N, C-alpha and C positions, 0 to 999 in steps of 0.2 A: 504493499500500499503506500502510497506517496502523496504529498502535497505540496501546494505553492505556499511556503511560509518563511517567514525569519522571524526570530523572536524578537518583540517590541525594542529589547535592551540593546539589540545590535543595531538599530538605526541605520539600516542599509536600504537603498533605494530599491523598487522593484520587488520581485520574487524570485525563487529558486526552487527548482526540482529537488525535493529531498526525500529520502527512505524515513519511512517514521519508524524507528527502533526503540527497545525497550528504554534504554538509556535516555533516549531525548525524550521519551513520554513521561519519564520520571515523574515529573509535576503533575500528570494529567491522570493519575492512579489507574493505568489498564488493569483489566479483568486479570491477565496473566503475561508473561513476558513474549508472547506470539500475537496478543490482539491489538490489531490497528486501532489507534484512537482519531475520530473524526471529530473536529470542535463542531457545536451547535453552530448555525450561522450568526445567531444573535451574542455570542461570544467571541466569534473569530475575528471581527473587524480589526483588533490590534495586530493580528498577525498575518491575515490575508491581504495582500496588496490588490490582488485581481479576482474578486470573489466569482466573476462571472466564467475566468478561464478555469477556476479550481472546480465550479460547478460542471463542466464541460469534462473535467477529468474524472471526476466522481461518478458521474453517470455512464462512465465504460464499466463500471463494477457493479455486478447483480448486487441488488438491494440487499439479498439474504446473507451476503458476505461483507455487509458494512454495519459496523456497530457504532451508533452515535449515543454519546453520553456526555453527562454535563462535566465540566472540569474544574479543578480548584488548585490552589497551589500561590506562591508569593507573587506571580504575573498577574493575579486576578484581584 
C-alpha cells in the first residue's frame, strides 16, 4: 500500500509516493505490523498535498483490502 504524503514537520513542497511500513505508521496505531493505515480524508489534509491524486491511487485497490481507521499521535 502506498500514499502521497509528507509529514507536516518535513515542510516539503509537493508529495511523494511512499510505502507505508509499520515503522512509518508507528503513530497511527496499525492493527498489526502488516496492516496498511489509510488516513480518513478529514484527518489527512495536513499530510496530503494532492488529495485528488491520492484518491485516484486508492481507487485502484479493492475496497475489501483497505482499512480506514482514525489516527492519533503527536502529529494530531
